[in-house]
C-alpha positions as CSV (number, residue, x, y, z in Angstrom):
1,M,-90.5,52.9,30.6
2,L,-94.2,54.1,30.3
3,L,-93.3,56.2,27.2
4,E,-91.7,53.2,25.6
5,L,-95.1,51.3,26.4
6,F,-97.0,53.9,25.1
7,I,-94.9,53.8,21.9
8,Y,-95.3,49.9,21.3
9,L,-99.1,50.5,22.2
10,G,-99.4,52.8,19.5
11,F,-97.5,51.0,16.8
12,K,-99.4,48.0,17.6
13,Y,-102.8,49.4,17.0
14,G,-101.7,51.4,14.2
15,L,-100.6,47.2,12.5
16,D,-104.1,46.1,13.8
17,Y,-105.9,48.7,12.6
18,F,-104.0,48.4,9.2
19,L,-104.7,44.8,9.2
20,F,-108.0,44.0,10.8
21,Y,-109.9,46.8,11.9
22,S,-109.9,49.4,8.9
23,S,-111.9,46.4,6.9
24,G,-114.5,46.1,9.4
25,A,-113.7,42.5,10.5
26,V,-113.4,43.5,14.1
27,S,-115.5,45.7,15.8
28,T,-114.1,48.2,18.5
29,R,-115.1,46.2,21.3
30,S,-113.9,43.4,19.9
31,Y,-110.6,44.5,19.4
32,V,-110.4,45.8,23.0
33,A,-111.3,42.7,24.1
34,T,-108.8,40.9,21.8
35,F,-106.1,43.0,20.7
36,L,-105.6,45.7,23.3
37,V,-105.8,44.2,26.6
38,P,-103.2,41.3,25.2
39,N,-100.9,43.9,23.6
40,I,-100.8,45.7,27.1
41,Y,-99.5,42.7,28.6
42,R,-97.4,41.7,26.0
43,G,-96.0,45.3,25.7
44,I,-95.3,45.0,29.9
45,S,-93.4,41.9,29.4
46,F,-91.7,42.8,26.7
47,L,-90.3,46.0,28.4
48,G,-89.9,44.1,31.6
49,C,-87.8,41.3,29.9
50,S,-85.7,44.1,28.2
51,S,-84.8,46.2,31.5
52,L,-83.9,43.0,33.3
53,Y,-81.5,42.5,30.6
54,W,-80.1,46.1,30.6
55,A,-80.0,45.9,34.2
56,I,-78.3,42.6,34.3
57,L,-75.7,43.9,31.4
58,R,-75.1,47.4,33.5
59,V,-74.1,44.9,36.5
60,I,-71.9,43.4,34.5
61,T,-70.1,46.2,32.9
62,F,-69.8,47.7,36.5
63,R,-68.7,44.6,37.8
64,N,-65.5,44.2,34.9
65,R,-65.0,48.0,35.4
66,V,-64.5,47.6,39.1
67,H,-62.3,44.4,38.6
68,E,-60.1,46.6,36.1
69,T,-59.6,49.7,38.7
70,E,-58.4,47.1,41.3
71,T,-56.4,45.5,39.1
72,L,-54.7,49.1,38.0
73,Q,-54.6,49.9,41.7
74,L,-52.7,46.7,42.5
75,T,-50.5,46.6,39.7
76,T,-49.7,50.4,40.4
77,L,-49.0,49.8,43.9
78,K,-46.8,46.9,42.9
79,E,-44.8,48.9,40.8
80,K,-44.7,51.9,43.5
81,A,-43.4,49.0,46.1
82,E,-40.9,48.3,43.1
83,L,-39.5,51.4,42.5
84,E,-39.4,52.4,46.2
85,R,-37.3,48.8,46.8
86,N,-35.1,50.0,43.8
87,L,-34.5,53.6,45.1
88,A,-33.7,52.2,48.2
89,E,-31.2,49.9,46.6
90,A,-29.6,52.7,44.5
91,M,-29.2,54.8,47.5
92,N,-27.3,52.4,49.4
93,A,-25.1,51.5,46.2
94,Y,-24.9,55.5,46.1
95,L,-23.8,56.1,49.8
96,Q,-21.4,52.9,49.6
97,Q,-19.9,54.5,46.7
98,Q,-19.3,57.9,48.2
99,I,-17.6,56.0,51.3
100,S,-15.1,53.8,48.9
101,P,-13.8,56.6,46.6
102,H,-13.4,58.9,49.8
103,L,-11.1,56.2,51.0
104,L,-9.2,55.5,47.8
105,F,-8.5,59.3,47.3
106,N,-7.1,59.4,51.0
107,T,-5.0,56.8,50.0
108,L,-3.9,57.8,46.8
109,T,-3.1,61.6,48.2
110,F,-0.7,59.8,51.3
111,I,0.9,57.6,48.2
112,H,1.6,61.1,46.5
113,N,3.2,62.4,49.6
114,T,5.1,59.4,50.6
115,Y,6.7,59.1,46.8
116,Y,7.0,62.6,45.7
117,K,10.7,63.1,46.8
118,H,11.5,59.7,45.2
119,S,9.5,59.7,42.3
120,R,7.9,63.0,40.9
121,T,6.9,61.3,37.5
122,A,4.6,58.7,39.7
123,S,3.7,61.2,41.9
124,Q,2.4,63.2,39.1
125,C,0.7,60.1,37.9
126,V,-1.1,59.8,40.9
127,L,-2.5,63.5,41.0
128,L,-4.0,63.3,37.6
129,L,-5.5,59.7,38.4
130,V,-7.2,61.3,41.2
131,D,-8.4,64.7,39.6
132,I,-9.8,62.2,36.7
133,M,-11.4,59.8,39.3
134,R,-12.8,63.0,41.2
135,F,-14.5,64.5,38.1
136,S,-16.1,61.2,37.5
137,L,-17.4,60.9,40.6
138,E,-18.3,64.6,41.3
139,E,-22.3,65.8,41.2
140,V,-23.2,67.4,38.3
141,N,-25.8,70.2,38.2
142,I,-29.5,70.1,37.9
143,T,-29.5,69.0,34.1
144,G,-26.9,66.3,34.3
145,K,-24.5,68.5,32.6
146,T,-21.0,70.0,33.1
147,T,-19.1,72.4,31.5
148,L,-17.6,71.3,28.2
149,A,-14.3,72.8,29.4
150,K,-14.0,70.4,32.6
151,E,-14.7,67.8,30.2
152,I,-11.7,68.3,27.9
153,E,-9.7,69.4,31.0
154,Q,-10.1,66.1,32.1
155,I,-9.2,65.0,28.5
156,Q,-5.8,66.8,28.9
157,N,-5.1,65.3,32.2
158,F,-5.7,61.8,30.5
159,I,-3.3,62.3,27.7
160,E,-0.7,63.6,30.3
161,L,-1.2,60.6,32.2
162,N,-0.6,58.1,29.4
163,Q,2.5,60.5,28.4
164,L,4.1,59.9,31.6
165,R,3.1,55.9,31.7
166,F,5.2,55.9,27.9
167,D,7.8,58.7,28.4
168,Y,6.2,60.8,25.8
169,E,6.8,58.3,23.3
170,L,3.2,58.6,21.9
171,Y,2.2,60.6,19.3
172,I,-1.0,62.1,19.0
173,D,-2.4,65.3,17.6
174,F,-5.2,67.1,20.2
175,Q,-6.6,70.4,19.4
176,V,-9.6,72.5,20.8
177,A,-11.7,75.1,19.1
178,G,-14.4,77.1,20.2
179,D,-15.6,78.4,23.4
180,T,-15.6,75.6,25.5
181,A,-16.3,77.4,28.9
182,N,-20.1,78.0,28.3
183,A,-21.1,74.8,26.8
184,Q,-22.7,72.2,28.6
185,I,-22.5,68.4,27.9
186,I,-23.2,65.2,29.9
187,P,-19.8,64.3,31.7
188,L,-17.7,61.4,30.5
189,I,-18.7,61.1,26.7
190,L,-15.9,62.6,25.3
191,L,-13.5,61.1,28.1
192,T,-14.7,57.5,27.2
193,L,-14.2,58.0,23.1
194,T,-10.5,59.4,24.3
195,E,-9.9,56.3,26.6
196,N,-10.8,54.3,23.6
197,I,-7.8,55.7,21.2
198,F,-5.1,54.9,24.2
199,K,-7.1,51.3,24.9
200,H,-6.9,50.2,21.8
201,G,-4.5,52.3,19.5
202,Y,-1.1,52.2,18.4
203,L,0.5,55.7,19.4
204,K,4.1,55.1,18.9
205,K,4.4,55.6,15.1
206,K,5.5,59.1,14.5
207,E,4.2,58.3,10.8
208,G,0.7,57.3,11.9
209,E,-0.1,59.9,14.4
210,A,-3.3,60.2,16.2
211,K,-5.8,62.6,16.0
212,L,-8.2,64.1,18.3
213,H,-10.0,67.4,17.2
214,I,-12.7,69.1,19.3
215,T,-14.6,71.8,18.0
216,I,-17.5,74.0,19.3
217,N,-19.1,76.6,17.3
218,A,-21.3,79.7,18.0
219,Q,-24.6,77.5,17.0
220,N,-23.6,74.9,20.0
221,E,-22.8,72.4,17.6
222,L,-20.0,69.7,19.1
223,R,-17.7,67.8,16.9
224,F,-15.6,65.3,18.1
225,V,-13.0,63.8,15.8
226,S,-10.7,61.1,16.2
227,W,-8.2,59.0,14.7
228,N,-5.9,56.3,15.4
229,L,-3.8,53.1,14.3
230,K,-5.2,49.9,16.0
231,K,-3.1,47.6,18.1
232,H,-2.7,44.0,17.0
233,Q,-5.2,41.9,18.8
234,S,-8.1,39.4,17.6
235,K,-11.1,41.2,15.9
236,K,-13.4,39.7,18.5
237,K,-12.0,41.2,21.6
238,R,-12.3,44.5,19.8
239,L,-16.0,44.2,19.2
240,R,-16.7,44.0,22.9
241,S,-16.0,47.7,23.7
242,I,-18.5,48.0,26.5
243,G,-17.2,52.0,26.6
244,I,-18.6,52.6,22.9
245,Q,-22.0,50.8,23.6
246,N,-22.4,52.7,27.0
247,V,-21.5,56.2,24.9
248,F,-24.9,55.0,22.3
249,K,-27.2,54.4,25.1
250,R,-26.3,57.8,27.1
251,L,-26.6,59.6,24.0
252,D,-29.9,58.3,23.0
253,Y,-31.0,59.0,26.2
254,S,-29.9,62.5,26.4
255,Y,-29.6,63.5,23.3
256,P,-32.3,61.9,21.3
257,H,-32.2,62.6,17.4
258,H,-29.9,65.3,18.4
259,Y,-26.5,63.5,17.4
260,K,-24.8,61.7,15.0
261,L,-22.3,59.0,16.1
262,K,-20.1,57.3,13.2
263,I,-17.6,54.9,13.9
264,S,-15.1,53.9,11.1
265,E,-13.2,50.5,11.4
266,E,-10.7,49.6,9.2
267,E,-7.7,46.7,9.1
268,E,-5.3,48.9,10.4
269,S,-7.0,52.2,11.7
270,F,-10.0,53.2,13.7
271,G,-11.9,56.3,13.6
272,V,-14.6,58.0,15.3
273,E,-16.6,61.2,14.5
274,L,-19.4,62.4,17.0
275,M,-21.6,65.3,15.9
276,M,-24.0,67.1,18.4
277,Q,-26.0,69.8,19.5
278,L,-25.5,70.6,23.0
């Protein structure tokens, strides 16, 4: 503060000297009495006002920062409480889902054992259904993925289940190529796309045989291709396919920018092509 005062007095002295003192209009004693003392008071007043303004500004800035910090802390605490509540609800729902499938599996096993001697076809359907449901509920590894071989095994079970339902009158060309044992994929993606074939497709026409081809190459690039004739149903109903929408969301989350899912829908047919890097 003293340095600022000296700078102000030096500047003011130079200005007064240039205007008055250098011309001889003001003597040294008159300058001290007329200019120097008032300049000191004036300089102290200016510096005092500026210091007060600076102090007030700093206090306001500090209070704003404190307010922002407190607001951020409250927001963080609120979000943390919300996350803890959601986690508790999710854990409760998970435990409930653990109990319900267990009871269902026991019931289905009982049905299989009871009716095996009377209807082996119905018993086989129950076993296939149990296997598929168990796969959809079983825990995956830390990456959230399962082997491609297990996913394809459930696709085979699903195809067999539907063939049993329709007395093997469904025409579908199912082919798998590549090393599926070592490749990893998030579960139920391919199974959901396969289920869409049987849900919306017409597979009883030999000339319009459905196609389901799955290929994995040495670069771990997966190609899933399906094609089928469509059942006669309203277009509005077909557009409400929750399964396909769910597949898009899961792929966006797990394989962002590493997949291409193409849906080809014509008047009489429906096709799906999925390319993804596993």
